[in-house]
N, C-alpha and C positions, 0 to 999 in steps of 0.2 A: 692141487688147487684146493682152496679152503672149503670145509664143510660149513654150512649155515648153522650156527648154534641154535637158531630158533626151530630147526627141523631135526629133532632127535633121531638117532638111528634106532630102528625098530628091528631087533634081532630075534625076537621070539618067533616060533614056527606056528602059524595058524592056518596056512594053506596046505592042502594034502599033496603028497608027491605027484598025484595025477595032474596037478595044475600045470606042471612043466610040460607034460605030454600034450595037454590041450593047447597050451600056448604054442608049442612047437608046430602042431598041426595047423593052427590058425595062421601063424606067421608064415609058414611054408606056402600056404595057399595065397596069402597076401603078396608075398614076394614073387610068386610064380605068375599069378593072374592079374593083379592090380599094378604092381611096380614093374613087373617083367624084368626082374634082375637075373642076369645070367652071365656066364663067362663070355668074354675075357674080362668083364668089368670087375673092379675091386669093390670091396665093402669095408666100411669103418663103423664100428659100434662104440660110441662114447656113452658111458654109463656111470651111475653111482650106486652104492650098495646100502643106502640109508634105510630102505624099507624092504620087506620081504617081496613085495610085488616087483620092485626093481630087480631083485636077485633072480626071481623066477623068469622074468622076461629076458634077462641077460643070458641065463643058462639056455633058454629056448633058442635064442639067436646063435649061441655057440653050436647048437646042434644043426640049425638050419643053414648057417653060413660058416662052417668050420674054418674056412680059409681067410675069414675076415680078420682085420686088425682090431683089437679091443684095447680101449684106453679108459682107465679109471679117472674120471674127472677130478675127484677129490685128491688124487695123489700125483697130478700132472700139472705143469705150468701152462698158462695160456699160450706162450710162445711155441711150445712143443705141439699143442693141438693145432694152432694156426699153421704151423709148418707142414703138418700132415695134410690139412685141407689144401694147401697150395700145391702139393705134389699129386693131388688126385686129378683124374681126367674127366672130361664131360661124359656123362652117362654112368659114372660110378655112383655108389650108394653110400649115404651117411645116415645112420640111425642114432637118435638121441633118446636115451632112457633116463628120465629125469624125475627125481623125487619132488623137485619144485620146478624151476626153470633155469637152465644154465645161463650164467651171465659172464661175459668176457669184455668188461669195460664197455666201449661204445660199439662193439662188434655185434651186429644184428645177425645172429647165426643163420637162421633159415633163409633170410633175404640174401645174404652174401653167398650162401651155398647155391641157391637158385641162380644167382648171377653167373656162377661158374659152370652152370649146366649140370649140376649134380642132382641126383634124386635124393629126396629127404623123407624120412619117417620120424615124426616127433611123438614121443610118448611123454606127456607133460603132467605135472602136479599129481604124480602117483601117490604121494604121501597123504593126499586128501581122500584116498579110497582104501582104508585099512580093512583087515580081516576078510569077511565074506564078500565085501565089495570088490576086492581084488579078483575074485572068481567071476563076478559080473563083468568086470573090465576085460578079463581074458576072453570071456564068451563074446564080448562085443567086437573082438578082433577077427571073428570068423568072416571069411569072404566067400560069398556065393555069387559068382558072376552073373548067372541067369536072373537072379532076383534083383540085385542092385542095378544092373545095366538094363534089364528088361523093364522093370517097374520105374526106374529112375528116368529113363529116356521117354517112357510113355507119359509120366507125370509132367515132364518138361514140355512135351508137345501139347498136352492138354492145357497147361497153364498159359503157354504162349498164345494159344488160340482163343482162350476164354474171354468173354466180354465182362464177366463179373464172377463173384464167388461168395460163398457163405460158410462160416464156421459155426456149427451148432454145438453149443456147450451143454445142452440139456436144460430142463426146468424153464424153458422158454427163452433162454439166453442165446441170441443169434447175433453174430458179428457179420455185417454185410459189407462186402467190397464192391461197391457199385461203380466199378472202373475196370478196364483192362489192366493187365499186370505187366510189370517190367519183365524183360527176357529172363527166364529162370536160369539160375546157376546150379551146377551139379557138383556134388562131392560124393561120388559113387565108385571111385577107383577105376574110372575110365578116363585116361589122360590123352586119348587120341585127339590131335588137333590143338592141344594145350602147350603153352610154353614151358610150364613147370610140371614136374612129376613128383607127387607126394604132398605132404603137408602134415597137419596135426591129426593124429588118429585117436579114436576109431573113426571109420567112415560112416556115411549114411545120411545124406541130407540133400534136398532140393529146396532152394529158397528164392524168394522174389519179394516184391512189395507192390502196392497199388501205384500205377502211374500217376494218378491223382490222389494224393494222400487225403485230401479233404472229402473224398467220396467214400470214406470208411466211417461207418457209424453202427451203433447197436451195443450189445453187451456180450461179455465173455466171462466165463467162470474160470478163475485161475487157481490151480491146485498146487503149483510150485512156482517160486520166483527166486532169482539170484540175489543174495544179500550183499552187503558191502564188503564181505570177505570172499566173494565169488564162490560161495557155498550154497547148496540147495537149502531153501527154507520152505518147509511144507506146513502151512497153517492147518489147524484142526478142521476148519470148515473152508471150502473153496471161497475165495474172494471174488466178487463180481466187479469188473471194471465197466464203467459207462463211458462210451466213446461217442463224441459228436465232432463231425468234420475233421476226423483224423486225430483228435486230441482226447486224452483221458480227462473227463470233467467231473467224475464222481466215482465213488466206490460203495459197495455194500458188504457187510460181514468182514470188514478189513481188520488188520492187526496193526499194532504200533510200529512193527518193523517195516511193514509194507508202506505205511503212511510216511515213515521217515525216508524211505527210498524215494517216494514221489516228491517229498519236500526238497530233498537234495537236488533232484533234477530241476524242479521249478526255480530253486534259488539261483541256479547257474544258467538255465535256458529259458526261463520265463513261463514255459508251459510244457506239458508232457505229450510229445508226439508218439503215435503208434506207427512203426515203420515196418520192420521185417515180418514177412509171413513165411515161416519155415515149415517144410514138410519133412519131419524126421522119419527115417526109414530103418534105424537099427533095432532089430527085433530082440536084442538082448536087454533093452531097457523099456520099461512100461510104467504105469502109475503104481504098480506093485513092486517092481524090481528097479531099484534106484542106486545111484552112487552120489556121494556128497559133492563132487567137483561139478560145478554148473557147466563148464565148457565141455566136459565129457557127456554129461546127461543131455546136452543139447541135441544129441543124435536120436533121442528117444522116439520110438515109433508113434507119431502123433503130431499135433500142431504146437509150435512155439511162436511167440511174437516177441518183438523188441520194443521197449519203451525208452524214449529219449531220441534226440535228433540225430545221433551219430549213426552213420552207415557208410562204410568205406567203399562199397561197391557201386551204389546208386547215388546220383546227384539229383537234387531238387532245387529249383530256382529260388524258393522261399527260405531255404536253409543253407546258410553259409558254413562250409566245412570247418573253418577256423573257430566258429562259435559253438559247434556241436561237440559235446563232451561225453555224453552217456549213451550206452547201448546195453540195456538191462534185459536179459532174457526172462520171459515169463511163459508158463506152459498152461495151455487151455485144456480144460475138460473137453474131450472130443468125441461127441456122439456121432457126428457126421460132418463131412466136408463135401461141398457142392461146387463144381465148376460149371457155370451156366446151369443146365438142368440135370447134369449127370452127378450122381453121388459117387465119389471116388474113395471115400473112407467109411468103413462100417465094421462094427464088432472088433475094433482094435487092429484093423489091418487095411492096407490100401487095396482097393477093388478096381484095379486097372491093369490092362495088359499092354 
């Protein structure tokens, strides 16, 4: 299968040999405790070798699941890969190690694999995390069941029972959710009771949104936002967004790039809604430790929000799904998070059992 000429192969060695050892340990824990992959189920690893991070992860999988079938995406035809998918049985595992995102015409890989009852791990857009960022990504794959499941389920229970919440961004910026929340969703490596097992990695998020979007108001200081290329954009000074009745109505200390993003949303949707309230849990990422891929950094331990009317999980009567086009992740300075009167986030960590 063809390599994307816009994604050059990165053949230099910038990651230490210990990176494979760390990846092996983290992936072994993930497959054992989160995915629960074990014999007699088969495993298939589809990979490319365009970046060093791809090669490190692929070698780690060779150690963890030595009996798996390995297919190089760039040297195999779509028919061959699809044929292997068709021969797999429910409960088998497919891992996709992708420098960008594998494309096979109209075949939506993860969705189709889930329909077959297969477990799926997606490592995506690895080319956006060169050099030292690859080490951060490898660290983010660590799986601690007691942390993710203990804190994750406790957060969900607290969110689901809360009548309101506040995100304190410091310097007097407080974003108030004067509404109960939608039932929180978990991405913590606990798939009990779920139809599908797996998804896009790394793990580490509990997310919700206000039941009444117009009950959200106040201010939040944004230190990172996703740009038009789905990369992390970090302004020199945090940008303050002003929210009234669930909509962004103003900014302070903004940048041309952020204003351009808001303009694009307004051009197509008329106004900028604030929707998702994400409780990131992955301790490998912080305000100081970052990666360029916004979809990966979304798991950062702290609060992220989404701008734009699009959210595939929750429906709202005033927002028609066909008209909603944008879901832009923005990351709030997080001094504290309150659910009702309980402070659940402090000093860079979740304070909940």
